[in-house]
C-alpha angles and dihedrals in degrees: 000000000000122000091216115104114224089209092067095055118101109225097175093086134055120301114259117253096218122088136265090012089064091058093049088054090055091045089057090048092048091046090057091052094046090049091053092047092049091050091050093049093042092231140069117274113244135212139196125198117198116194126203124186138007136006091265088061089048089053090048089052090055087059092050090050091048092054094045092051091046092057094048109271120133122219118252129195097224140047089250086095133119093247122031121185128189112200098198140209126205104183090112132030094236090061089062093047091053090056094049089049093053093047091066089057092047090052090058090050092049092055088059095043113046090184092061120116125196123201131183123196141152136065099328090061091060090070109092094211089056093054091048090052091049092050091050104039107018104043091149090076109106104199135024124180137153143224101281099058103039089124087065090065094113091052091046092050091050090050093048092049089055095046135075093199137067112285114211124185114168124161121199092213142334142195091203123112119188114173109151097097134110117288130180112209118219090217123034092210102048135036144178117239121199110223097169143002135216133018136252099188102091097198102196095242098044129097094187099096089052094051102032097040131216123336117276124171126213119239108268092227090057091049093050091046091053092048092048089053090049091050090050087052093056101265111152100176131042131189114208109215134206138125087250111007091180090072093052116139101024093112096047120110086239104034117229129183124236089241091056090050090052090053090055094046091051088063093062108110116229096029106111102172132037123193130172141187152224112023121186111211093222092063101039103120134204086239091060092048089051092050090051090050094051099038124109093192109038108100116242092244129103126183104207112174113219099177092181137010092213116094089205092056092041088058091051088049089054091233097145098222137079133228089256093050091050093051091047089052091052090050090050093049093047092048090055098039107023096181095048120138112225122201129175151180122242130188120205123199102024110171113285093011108154129198088259091054090050092050088054088058091051088050092056091048091053093047099045096037098205121212087227140343134207104223123198138183109230110266117203109230116196111238096032122108092238092060090065096046120118123238099042106191115254114256095238091052091050092049093051092049092046091054091050091048093049092050091051094046094048094049092050092043092054092051094043095046093053094060092096095056110134095019129111115240137178113252128190106217111227107173149339106278109266093217099042120024092199087071134064125210124221142163130241123220089261088059097248117136124242126194118199140153112285146106142246092275088073095059111122094016129115110235133185107236132187108225101224103171136008114220096191103272101016140033136235109217149164126238114242111226115224113251114251 
């Protein structure tokens, strides 16, 4: 949350031009309007933020929540709220369809509640054909904005509150980074931290560079300052976020490597665990591997997307590495950090994928033996080079390969995950177990979940836990009491 009081801001004059002062001005203006509306209704106005997609979207949603609470809205559990926001994803076609499906339901709610506002933001809004469809068929939506101007949310709310028409503010790209705004963390003991935005990789199947824009790195001093503030606020674990964290620092006036940034973050007192994602194999340096080897705080978990085990398909995907290079990288990482947990992303059914190409993917899975893998059926995204490729793989072939892949991945994951049975590991307790309130649920450094007897007083604490039994993708354990 911000330390600035909205009540001390003068909203009678012109809005400042500088950021973030300009947004605090609009927050104060919106807070006045929300206060008046609440008084008229005789109750607080409520909001609901629904997040689709990746952890960067989740982090963006924390900012949306922070602003809404700052201006006087109260959080609600359901979409029967006065302000409903969908923070959208567009990596796969079905994500778009889910949003369209939910909008019909929201329209029926809005007819019953004339005070209701509906906002759509995120990656899906960066696609011009989506915005055109919304203008034509979903005119009841009040506010539409994209990924580049999320910091303008207070100004956009204030505009929407003053308007009786759809407000649309989409930027094609930006080099601007504005971070010093309210944010409401989902967990008090852990937090995501954006270190960069955008992507320069242009994998042939991926829409992300078109909707998130070009890479731009945050100033390291700003990142460290944010992490120091989080540590002072009781945060024990941070997740550094970027589409490709390994290329951090290339756009700075004084270039800095991701490994060098990690060394600086490690010095922040109070932070006990450091995670990061996502790592592109082509940019994973020997320097980064060395930092991971030496670090006392970086978690022994690396998400290293493979996408395909076939060098031929990897070239068509524009991934800039081969099967052999990927396997060499895995060997190098495991030599440096023997107990590391490796996870990955795999796409099945990329255009022109043959049975031989698919078998190459299975070969990598068997050789690497991932702790877990996110497996996806190729989704054609309009505007990407892959969507125009000839020889799209028939749906029934893709489905059969996907089932084989899933079976292989799950069998290996069960075996790999069980290797820690009988050991004592450090677990960060996240919540009381939702199925059994005599248990708490926490996460090990390798990202696997552990359930063990405990209570709410343990949430946010690091506990030593004996891993008694592996249940496939999680453990049942027992907390080890400190001697004396």
